[in-house]
N, C-alpha and C positions, 0 to 999 in steps of 0.2 A: 478655367472654372467656372471664375466672377461672372464671365460670361454667358453662361445656361444657367444661371443661379435664380433670377427674377425670372424667365419663361416659363420655367419648371414650378415657379410658386403660382403664375398666373394659370398654367395649365391643370393643376392642381383645382384652383381654384373654381374654376371655368367648369370642369367636368363635375364636381361635386353639387354645383348649382345646379346643372343639367340632370343627375339623380336624385337631388332634393324636389325640386319643384314639380314631378308628377305624383309624388308623396304627399304633397300637401292636400291633397283632392282624396285622399284614402283614410283620413286621420280618424274618421269614425270606429275603424276596425280596431282600432288600439284601446279605446275606452274602458274593452272589456276588462284590459289586464288594470286598469284602476283599483278596482275593488276585489282582485286578486281572480276575477271569474274565466271561465276555461275559453278562451279568443276563439280558438279551433270552432267548437261546439257554436258558440254565438253565431259567427258569421257562415257557416256551413248549413244552417237549419234552413230547409229546400223553401221557394217561395210557397209553394201549396202547403206546407207545413204553418208556416206561417199568416197564411189566409183562413187557413181552419183555426188556429190559434184566435182570431183576430174575431171568426165569427162567433166561436163557443165563448167567448172574453164577453162580444156585446149582448149575447142572450144570457148570460149568468149575468152581467151588472143590470140588463132589464128585469130578471126575473126578482133582484133585490131590491126594487124601488117600484115608484108606484107612477107608471107611466101616464102621460095624460090620455085619455081617449080622445078619438075624432072632431067631438064636438065640446069639447073641452076650450075654455075661452085660450089658455094659452097655445094649445093645439093650432086654434084657428088663427092667433095672432102668427103663431113661427111659421104656418103652412103660406100665409099672406106674405111675409117675410122673404122666404125662400123663393117662392115663384116657382120660376123655370129654371133656377139653378140645383137641381137632380143629377146633373152631370156637367163636370170643370175638366178641362186638361184630361178627357178621355176617360174619367174613371167617375162612378157612379156613385152617387151620398142618398142617406136616408138619415131623415131629422127626427127627432124627438125630444120632449119636455119630463123632465121627472119633476113631481109635484112634491117638491123639499125646499126649505127656506133657504139652503146652501147656496153659498155665492160662488160657480162653477162651472167649468164645461169641459168636455172631454171629445174624444176621435178615436176610432178605431181603422186600422189597417184596410177593414172591409169597405170601408166610407161610413160607417155608425158616426154619425155626430148626436149628442144628448147637450141639452142645457137645462139646470138647474130653474126652477121657477123662481128662485130668489134674486137668481142672475139676471133674469127677464123684468122681475119688478124694479130692479135698481136700474136699467139702462133703458134710453130709447130705442125707438125703431131702426135708427142709423147707426145707434151706438154697437145693439146687437148683430147687426150686419156686417162691422166689423170683426166681433168675436168668431162670429159663424166664417166669415174669410178667413181668419187668423187659423182656427181648427181645419177647415180645407188644406191652409198651406201646408199643415204639420203634414196630413195623409199624401197629398201630392209630391212632397218634396223627400217623401218616405222616411220621415222621422220615426214615424209609429214602427214601422218595419225592423229600422235598427233598436226602438225601442224594447220590442218584441223579442228580437234576436238576445238581447244582452239580459233580459228578465227571463228570459227562459234557462239561459246558463245558470244564472243565480236563481232555480228555483228545483224544486223537487220531481219537477214534470220530466226532467230529462231521462232519469232513473226507470229503467224498467223499459222503455219504448223499444220495440223491436228494431225501427228504424228511423233516424231523421229525413231520410230522403221520400218516406214516403208519407202520404196525409195521415193526421193522428185519429185513431177513432174517439168516440166519445169519453171525454174524461173523468173520472169521478169527482162527482160534487165536490168533496173535499178538497182534493187536487186541484180543480179549478179555480175555487175561493181563493186559495191560497195565491195563486198564480194572477189571478184579476187584482187582488189586493195589493203586490209586489207593481205590478205594472201601473196601476192608476196613481202610486204613492211615488214612483220612479220619478224623478226630475229630467227636463228637456236641459241640454247643454245651453248656456247664454246666447251660442251662435243660433242654433236651431231657434230660439225663441226671436230673435233678431228676423230672421228669415220667415218665418210664420207671421211675422209683426209686417212685415215688408210686402210679403204676400196677401196679407188682409188689406192692407191701404191699397195697393197695387188692383184688387177685387174690386174695393170700391170705386177708384178711378174707371177700370173698365165699364161698369155695369152706369156708370154717369150717377152715381150716388155722392153724396157731399164727405169728400175725403175726410173734413176735419172732424167728423163724427170718430176717427178713429183714437184722436190725441183725446178727447172728451172722455171717449171709455176709459181710456187707460189711466186717465187724471180720476174719474169717479173711482175706476179700481184701488188707487192709492190711498184711499179716505179711509179701507179698512179697517187699517190699524196694522200693528206689525206683528201681532200675536193671530190674527187670523188666517187658517188654513191656505185660504189663495196665495196668501202671499211668501207663507213658508216653502211651498212650492214652485213658485215663479220669479223671475227677476222683479226688481224695485218696477211697478207700473210707471212711476213718476218720469223717472230714468228714459224709460221704452216712450215714454208721450214725447218727451223732450227730443228722442231721436228723432220720430215722427213728423214731428214740427219741424225740424231743422229742414228736413225733406220737402215739406210743403211749402217752406221761404226759398227753398233753390239753393239752400246751403249746404247742403248733404245728399249723397246717394245709396240706394239701398246696399245692403252688405254685402251682398253677391255679386253685385258691380264692381264695387270697391276691391272684393278679393280680384276678382278677374282683371281689374285694371293694374291691382298690385303684381298678380302671374306675368300681364303681358309685359309690366316695364322690367321685371327681374329678366325675364326672356329675352327684351331686347340688350339688357343689360349684357348677359351671359352671351348673346351673341356678337354685340359689339367685342367685348373682351376678345371671343374667340376668332373673329378677323383680324384683331390686332395681334393676337399673336399667330396666327398664319402669315400675315405680312411679315411679321418679325422673321420668321423660322423662313420666309422665303428668301428674304434679306441676307440673312446668316448663311444659308447655301450657296448663296451667290459670292457672298467675298471669300467663303472657304474653296467654291470651285475658282475664284480669281486669285485665289492665294497660295493656293494648294501646294 
């Protein structure tokens, strides 16, 4: 009996690792349960419905703000900054500036990216390119899609709709307003913010802009003060700046690369344990055959 005790524990451990590793990549599915949301509703909202919600939400947000016209200096500056970056990673983007003192920016799943003129006043051209890259990262990495699905599950929009699998019709303005408020106030996870920061830094490097602008942009945002609305919905910019600075110094790697390396090491470790287990089992059966 003792002879089989350790291998059984090893076998259970190895199987547990193999079962858990794929699940590490699906943790966003379970975010819905944190606030008692309907996880099934959240994750089964069709891509078509997500795109339509994003389109209507962006149109509603534009109607609630003063969007800088093409001849406005802010719009001209933004057009100069984005240049040919209307398509990245196979996705289309449209950019605009809200004429408001607020220091903020946001993106929608349909590729809408909006900056506030207050943010543009605060940051240099290079720093704004990082912010634009950061917002693009939220779209490319599908953080906005996840956010819309969870916000939809938490809102009244899901009530009375004939089917989640069909494109949504034009929603009542009152319904849409409540949804957009929930959506814009919902925070990304710290992991998602790190991934978007990494994408923004990679964007600067890929386009041969100054990568250090990512660090200075976040450090400027850190000066807003703890009571500022931007800091209430975002992780500490100073810590984010330090993390990117370490990457520029070659002392750290992007968070997705870190996760991939960890998964690779765990899979390798699990594979080694399984190999040892199989070797032990082969030796055990050989011993029984010889001494049976």
